[in-house]
N, C-alpha and C positions, 0 to 999 in steps of 0.2 A: 421610685428610688430617689431619695433626696439628692440634691446637687452637692451638698456640703457634708463633710465628715469631720468630726472632732475625735481625736485620739486622746484619751486620758492616760497619762503615763503614771502608773502606780508603782511604788507606794505613795500614799498621801496621808497626812494627818487628817483624821476622820471627822473632827468636829468643825473646825473652820472651813475645810474644803467641802463640807456637806452643802454649803450654800451654792458653790459653783456647780457641783454635781447635780443638785436639784434643778438648777436652771437648764443644764444641758439635757438631762433625761426628760424633763417636761417639754422642752423644745422638740426632742425626738418623738415624743408622744403626739405632738402636733403635726408631725410629718415634715418638719423644717430641717432636720438633721439626722445623720446616722452617727451614733456614738459607739466608739470602740474603747475597750480597756486593755492596755498592754502593760505587761510587767517589765519594769526597768530597774536594774540593780546598780545603776550609776550612783556613786556616792555624792556627786555634786558639791564637793567641799570648796570652801572659799567664801569669805564674807568681806565686803567692803564697807567701811564705816566713814562717815563724813562728820567732822566736828563743827563747832559753831563758826569757825573761821574758814570753813570750806576745805580744810586739809583732809586728804583721803588716806586711810590706813587699811591694812589688809591682815586678816587672820585666816587660818586653815580650817576653821570650823564651818560646818554647813549652816546655812541660814534656816532657822526653824520656820515651819508653816509655809514653805514655798513649794508650789506645785507646778508641774510642767504639762503642756498640752501641745498638740499639733492640729491646726485647722487646714483642711484640704478642700480645694475647689476641684471636684472631679471632672468638670467640663474643661477647665484650662490646665489641669494638673498642677496648679500652683499650690505650694505648701508654705504655711506660715507657722512659726513656732512662737508660743507665748507662755508666759509664766504669771502666776498670781502669788503675791507676797502678802500674806494675811497676818504677819507678825506684828506685835504691839509697837515695836520701836521704829520711829520714822527715819532714824539716821543709819540703820543697818540694811544692807542689800545683799542678795545672793550674786556673787561674782559669776558663777557659771550661767545663771539665768540672764544676766545683763550682757554677757559676751556671746551666748549661743542663740538667744531668742531674738525675734523681731520686735516683740512688744512685752512690756513688763508692767503689770497692773498692781499697784500698791495700796493696801487698805489704809494705813496711817501715812498719808501722803503729805509731804511738805516740800514745796517748790524749791526752797533754799538748798536742800540736800540733793534733789533730783537735778537741778541745774549745774551743780558742781560735778556731777558724774557724766553728764551728756557728752562732753567732748572726748571721753575716753572709752565709751561703751558702744556696743552695737544697737541695743534695744532702745525703742522709744519708751520712756518712763511716764506712766499716766496714773491718775487716781482710779481706784476700783469702785469707790463709793461705799456706802454702808453695807455691812453683811451681818448675818446672824446664823445661829445653829438651826438647821431645818432638815427635813427629809422628804422624800417622794416615794410614792408607792410604785413608781415606774422604774426604779433603779434596777439595772441588770448587772450580771457578773459580779455580784456583791462579794463572792468568795475570793475573787482576784484581789480586791482591796485588802481583805484580811490576810491572805497569803503574802502579799507584798509587804504588809506591815510586819508580819512575823519574820520574814526572811531578812529584811534590812536591819531589823532590831538585833537579830541573832548575829548576822555577819559583822555588824558594827562592834560587836563585843567579843569577837574571836581574837584572842591573843594568847598564845600557848605559854601560860605560866600557871602557878599554883592556884590562882584565883579564877581560872577559866570557868569552872563548873558553877561557882557562885554567881559570876556575872551572867552566864547563860540562863540560870534559873531566874535571876532578877529581871533579865530582859524579857523572858517569856511571860512572867507575871505582869510586867508593865504593859505588854501588848494585850494581854487578856483584859486588864482593867480598862485600857483605852477602848477596846472594842465594846465592852459592856457599857462604858460611858456613852459611846456613840449611839447606843440603842435608845437613849433618852431624847435624841433629836426628834422634835415633834413634826408631824406631817404638815406640809404647806397649807393644806385645806383648813387647818386650825387657825392660821393667820389670815386666810382669805375670808373667813367667816367674821363678820363684824356686826355687833349689835350696839346701838347707841346706849350709853351708860345711863343708869338711874342713880339718884341720890347724890351725896356730896362726899364720897370717899376720897381721901388723899392717901396715896401709896408711895412708899419709898422702901423697898426691900433690897438689901445689898449683901455683900459678902466680905469676909476678910481673906486676904491672901494666905498662903501656907506659912508665911513667916513675916517678921518685921525687921529683917536683916538689912534692908536698904532704907535710906531716908525717904525715898519716894513712897514706898509701901507704908511706912509708919505715918507719914503725913496724910496719905489718903485715908487710912484707918481712923485717924484722929478727926479728920474733917467729917467723915461719914458718921462717926459717933456723936460729934457735936450737933450735926443736923438732925439725927434721929431724936436726940433729947429736945432740941429746939421745936421740932414739929409736934412732938408729944405734948410739950408745954403749951403751945399756941393753939393746937387743934385737938384737944383730948378726945372729943367725941367723933372726930372725923378721920383721924390718922390710923393707918394700918401699915405695919412693916417693922423693920429693924434688921439686925444682922442675922443671917442664916447661921444656925449653930455649927460651930467647928471648934477645934482645940484652941486656936488663937482667940476666937470670939468669946468663948466661955471664960478663958483665963483673964482676958483683959477688958472685955466689954459685956460682962454678964448681965448687966442691968439694961442692956439695949438689944436683947434678942427679939427676933420677929414673932409676931402673933399671926403670921400668914403661912399657909402651907408652903413647904419647900420642894416637894416632889414636882418636877417640871410641868406635868399636865395640870395638877391641882393649882400650882402657882399661876399658870396662864388663865385658868378659870377665874381665880381671884382677881387678877389684874384686869380682866375684861370688865369686871364690875366697878372698877375705880373710875372716878371722873378726872381727877388731877393726879399726875405722877411727877416725881422728881428725878432728875438725871444729874449725875456727877461724873467727872472724868475717870478714866481707867489708868492703869499703869502707863507711864511715859506719855500721858495725854492721849492715849489711844481711844478710838471710838468704841464704846461698849456695845455688846449685842442688844442690850435693852433699849437703846434708842430706836433701832429698827423695829423691835417688838412693840414699843409704845406707838410708833407711827402706824403700824399695821392695825391697831385697835382704835385709832382716832382719839387718842388720849389728849387731854390738855396738858402739855409738857412744859414744865418749868425746869430750865436746864442751865448748867454752866456752859459758857460758850465753847463750841468745838474748835480746836486748833487744827484738826484734820481738814485738808482741802478736798471738797467734794466736787464731782462733775457738775452738779447743780446745787448751789449752797442752800442750806436751810436759812430762812429769813426770820429775823427777830420781829415778833408782832404778827407774823403770818402763820407759820407752822409751829413755832415755839415762842416762849417768852424766856429770854436769857436773864440770869441773875449773876451779880459779881460779888455779892457779899450776903451775909445772913439777913440783914434788914431788907434787902431787895428781894430775897427769896420769900420772906413772909409777906411783904407788900404785894408781890405778884400773885401769890395764892389768894390773898384777901380780895385782890382786884378781880380775879376771874370768878370767885364765889359771888361777888356782888354784881357782876356784869354778865348776864346769861348770853347776850348777843356775842360778846367777845369770846366766851368759852365755846360757844357753838361754832364760831368761825374758825378758831384754832383747831378744834376737833375735825371739822370738815377738811381743812387744808392739810392737816397731818395725814389723814387717811388718803387724800389725793396724792400727796408726795410719795407715800408708800406704793400706791398702785402704779404711779408713773415712773419712779426711779429706784425703788428698793426691792420690790418683788423680784425674786431671783430670775424669773423668766424675762421680765422687762430689762433687768440690768445685764444679764448674760447676753441677751439679744443685742443690747446696745454695744457691748464689748465686741461681739463678733462682727456687727455691722460696721463698727469703727475700723476694724482691721481690714475688712473687705472693701470698705469705702462705697458700700451700696447696700440696699435693703436685703435682708435674709428672706429668700423666697424658695418655693418648692421646685422651681425650674431654673 
């Protein structure tokens, strides 16, 4: 019987949280943990927002993509509560998680915002590191995750007025779509399998958001569009990629649609064959899943600098090559095409970084050991 137990309090958003779930259930498979899933219908409303001046404001909405857990040392009977905040925005935080939990691990971590909150909250605020959508064959009690998602979605839409039925139908349909989407999460073994690349393929496949209603979304779309055209111009024989077809992409960027499969498994197969890949920022400068995916396959990564603070930073010239403008992007690609030793070194170091710091087992184990302040062991 393992000494440590982790309780997953469901419901959870099923795509982002799949990373933590995978790490926990894989650790259970190794005999290091006992994992339990408990249904919790707490609304956990309240978001704290820190602006650029350090001023804190509060709203009553729940912070998206925030999940709650309990870590129990069965020998000492000690309990620690922790939360993972995998939301895109660095300046927003879950107030209930900060006030009720002992630890708060944030995906898009920025010390400026965390330091403003520390004097007024209970939880230690720390970076979670890079995450990505993934699945495990060892997941248990999967129906509890689905039931929790349905119940909270329905309960959150109950208001006795003439629109009640419409809201409930929409809520149920939204939950069904969410569950179907989560089935696209690829098994961790697909990312553990690594074959050194052949050829000189350069890949940049990306997507449009559902709208262009914000300046940030529009700016990101225009940047991605410009880079797709630029890469096609400079590397016509080597480049693969473009925008994943969608309503926004077809209407506004129809001449930049991808020539790479978009189904998740087929895309991963195509990405595995590329030698060089391009990374650009996500909404609100959040770290995109593709960075973790690129690292897993030992790609030669040409990337915009990350603003997210990681537990162990990526080093320019070691695991990645950073670019700050279009000319630097092209120069870096030409540089690694001409210098096989540099390309091989970047590839090797990228894969090592994934194995040491990004693999969900390694990272979740790091998080648990940080809270325990000792190694996770079977006794």
